[in-house]
C-alpha positions as CSV (number, residue, x, y, z in Angstrom):
1,M,112.8,117.8,96.6
2,K,114.0,115.5,99.3
3,L,114.3,111.7,99.1
4,I,114.7,109.4,102.1
5,V,116.3,106.0,101.4
6,G,117.4,103.1,103.5
7,N,120.6,101.1,103.8
8,K,122.1,101.2,100.4
9,N,123.6,97.7,100.7
10,Y,120.3,96.0,101.5
11,S,117.3,98.2,100.5
12,S,116.1,97.2,97.0
13,W,113.1,99.5,97.1
14,S,115.3,102.4,98.1
15,L,117.4,101.8,95.1
16,R,114.4,101.8,92.8
17,G,113.2,105.1,94.2
18,W,116.6,106.6,94.0
19,L,117.1,105.5,90.4
20,A,113.7,107.0,89.5
21,A,114.7,110.3,91.0
22,K,118.0,110.2,89.1
23,Q,116.1,109.3,85.9
24,S,113.8,112.3,86.3
25,G,116.7,114.7,85.9
26,L,115.4,116.8,88.8
27,S,117.7,117.9,91.6
28,F,116.9,116.4,95.0
29,E,118.4,116.1,98.5
30,E,119.2,112.6,99.6
31,L,118.9,111.3,103.2
32,T,120.0,107.8,104.0
33,V,118.8,106.2,107.2
34,N,119.5,102.9,108.9
35,L,116.2,101.1,108.7
36,Y,117.0,98.9,111.6
37,G,118.5,101.6,113.8
38,E,116.9,103.2,116.9
39,E,117.0,106.6,115.3
40,W,114.8,105.5,112.4
41,Q,112.4,103.7,114.7
42,A,112.0,106.9,116.8
43,A,111.6,109.1,113.7
44,K,108.8,106.9,112.4
45,S,106.9,107.0,115.8
46,E,107.2,110.8,116.0
47,S,106.5,111.6,112.4
48,G,102.7,111.6,112.4
49,D,101.4,112.2,108.8
50,I,104.9,113.0,107.4
51,M,105.8,109.3,107.1
52,P,102.4,107.7,106.6
53,S,103.8,104.3,105.6
54,G,106.8,104.2,107.9
55,K,108.8,102.8,105.0
56,V,111.3,103.9,102.5
57,P,111.7,105.4,99.9
58,I,109.8,108.6,100.7
59,L,109.8,111.6,98.4
60,W,109.0,115.1,99.6
61,D,108.2,117.8,97.0
62,D,107.2,121.0,98.9
63,E,103.9,119.9,100.6
64,V,103.6,116.7,98.5
65,V,104.6,113.4,100.2
66,V,104.9,110.3,98.1
67,W,105.9,106.9,99.3
68,D,106.3,103.5,97.5
69,S,108.9,103.4,94.7
70,L,106.3,102.9,91.9
71,A,104.2,105.8,93.1
72,I,107.4,107.9,93.2
73,L,108.3,106.9,89.7
74,D,104.8,107.8,88.4
75,Y,104.8,111.1,90.3
76,L,108.1,112.1,88.8
77,A,107.0,111.0,85.3
78,D,104.0,113.3,85.7
79,K,106.4,116.2,86.5
80,V,108.9,115.6,83.7
81,G,107.0,113.7,81.0
82,R,106.4,110.0,80.7
83,D,108.7,109.6,77.7
84,R,111.7,110.0,80.1
85,F,110.6,106.8,81.8
86,W,108.5,104.8,79.4
87,P,108.8,103.7,75.7
88,K,107.0,106.0,73.3
89,D,105.6,103.0,71.3
90,D,102.3,101.9,72.7
91,V,103.0,98.2,72.4
92,A,106.4,98.5,74.0
93,R,105.0,100.8,76.8
94,G,102.3,98.2,77.5
95,L,104.9,95.5,78.0
96,A,107.2,97.8,80.1
97,R,104.3,98.8,82.4
98,S,103.3,95.2,82.8
99,M,106.9,94.1,83.6
100,V,107.2,96.9,86.2
101,A,103.9,96.0,87.8
102,E,104.8,92.4,88.0
103,M,108.2,93.2,89.6
104,H,106.4,95.4,92.1
105,S,103.9,92.8,93.2
106,S,105.5,89.4,92.6
107,Y,108.6,87.2,93.0
108,M,108.3,86.8,96.8
109,P,110.2,83.5,96.8
110,L,113.2,85.2,95.2
111,R,112.9,88.3,97.5
112,K,112.9,86.2,100.6
113,F,115.5,83.6,99.6
114,C,117.9,86.1,98.0
115,P,117.7,89.5,99.8
116,M,119.7,92.3,98.2
117,N,123.3,92.5,99.4
118,M,125.5,94.4,97.0
119,R,128.7,93.7,98.9
120,K,128.4,90.0,99.1
121,R,129.2,87.2,96.6
122,F,127.9,83.6,97.3
123,E,129.0,80.6,95.3
124,G,127.2,77.3,94.8
125,V,123.8,78.4,96.0
126,Q,121.1,75.8,95.5
127,F,117.8,77.5,94.7
128,P,114.4,76.0,95.7
129,P,112.0,75.2,92.9
130,E,109.9,78.3,93.5
131,V,112.9,80.6,93.4
132,E,114.1,78.8,90.2
133,A,110.6,79.5,88.7
134,D,110.9,83.2,89.6
135,I,114.4,83.3,87.9
136,V,113.0,81.7,84.7
137,R,110.1,84.0,84.6
138,I,112.3,87.1,84.9
139,L,114.7,85.9,82.3
140,T,111.8,85.1,79.9
141,L,110.5,88.7,80.3
142,W,114.0,90.1,79.8
143,A,114.4,88.0,76.6
144,E,111.0,89.2,75.2
145,A,111.8,92.9,75.9
146,R,115.3,92.7,74.5
147,A,114.2,90.8,71.4
148,R,111.2,92.9,70.5
149,F,112.2,96.4,71.7
150,G,115.9,96.4,72.7
151,G,117.4,97.4,69.4
152,G,118.0,101.0,70.4
153,G,120.5,100.3,73.2
154,P,121.7,97.9,75.8
155,F,118.8,98.1,78.2
156,L,115.4,96.2,78.2
157,F,113.7,98.7,75.9
158,G,116.9,100.1,74.4
159,T,117.4,103.2,76.5
160,F,117.5,103.2,80.3
161,G,114.0,103.6,81.7
162,A,111.4,102.5,84.2
163,A,111.8,98.7,83.5
164,D,115.5,99.0,84.2
165,V,114.9,101.0,87.3
166,F,112.7,98.2,88.7
167,Y,114.8,95.3,87.6
168,A,118.2,96.8,88.7
169,P,117.9,95.2,92.2
170,V,117.3,91.9,90.5
171,V,120.5,92.3,88.5
172,S,122.2,92.9,91.9
173,R,120.6,89.8,93.4
174,F,121.6,87.6,90.4
175,I,125.2,88.8,90.7
176,T,125.3,88.3,94.5
177,Y,123.9,84.8,94.4
178,G,125.7,83.6,91.3
179,V,122.6,83.0,89.2
180,T,123.6,81.3,85.9
181,V,122.1,83.3,83.0
182,P,122.2,83.1,79.2
183,G,124.5,85.4,77.2
184,F,121.9,88.1,76.4
185,A,121.0,88.4,80.1
186,A,124.7,88.6,81.1
187,T,125.2,91.4,78.7
188,Y,122.2,93.3,79.9
189,M,123.2,92.8,83.5
190,Q,126.6,94.2,82.8
191,S,125.1,97.3,81.2
192,V,123.0,97.9,84.3
193,W,125.8,97.1,86.7
194,E,128.2,99.4,85.0
195,H,125.7,102.3,84.7
196,E,127.2,105.3,86.4
197,W,124.2,105.6,88.8
198,M,124.5,102.0,89.8
199,Q,128.2,102.4,90.4
200,G,127.6,105.5,92.5
201,W,125.0,103.6,94.6
202,L,127.4,100.6,94.9
203,A,130.2,102.8,96.1
204,A,128.0,104.3,98.8
205,A,126.9,100.8,99.8
206,E,130.4,99.6,100.2
207,D,131.2,102.6,102.4
208,E,128.3,102.0,104.7
209,Q,129.2,100.8,108.2
210,W,125.8,99.2,108.9
211,V,125.8,95.4,108.9
212,M,122.8,93.1,109.0
213,E,124.2,89.7,109.9
214,Q,121.0,87.9,108.9
215,Y,121.5,89.0,105.3
216,D,125.2,88.3,105.2
217,Q,124.9,84.5,105.4
218,A,124.6,82.2,102.4
219,P,121.0,81.0,101.9
220,V,120.2,77.4,102.4
221,A,117.4,75.7,100.5
């Protein structure tokens, strides 16, 4: 398999696709591209059907081409078994799937106001009400998952799985922008941040030479 990802410092969807590939346990070749570079723009225009979305992440598996991080996760779960990604319990799995779907389709105020930037730390950020609402909603979901199904380990449903894959970039955002969180959330965030895969991605992000100045400035409400 081959996985194309974008700038590791900035591309939250690439992180999700990459973590899903790591979680699958399958070997894959990784290609990192500068999403805003001329080479990537040229590759998209010349790709034809190979890059149908023109976005990352993109997974190749022989003749199969899968784009979109959630589609990649589902495709990999089909290959290795859903229990590697999702809780076995029906009730827990229903909540996990709903949380992942909500993350996939929602929280646009948070995404726009707090773009992922793993190298930066901002202090004293004032969040608009709609961003505060997203933060409260996410913390509420985390609290429910941890309280009901987190007894088996430090992650949302105990062991690392699909929900953690999809909320890992949120953990990064909360750290970057100094979001104040309750103790249970701080403990969860630490577990995600210190996970060996996250540390590997972070090290690569810190080594990247690509800089996007528009994402390196503190946001202003």
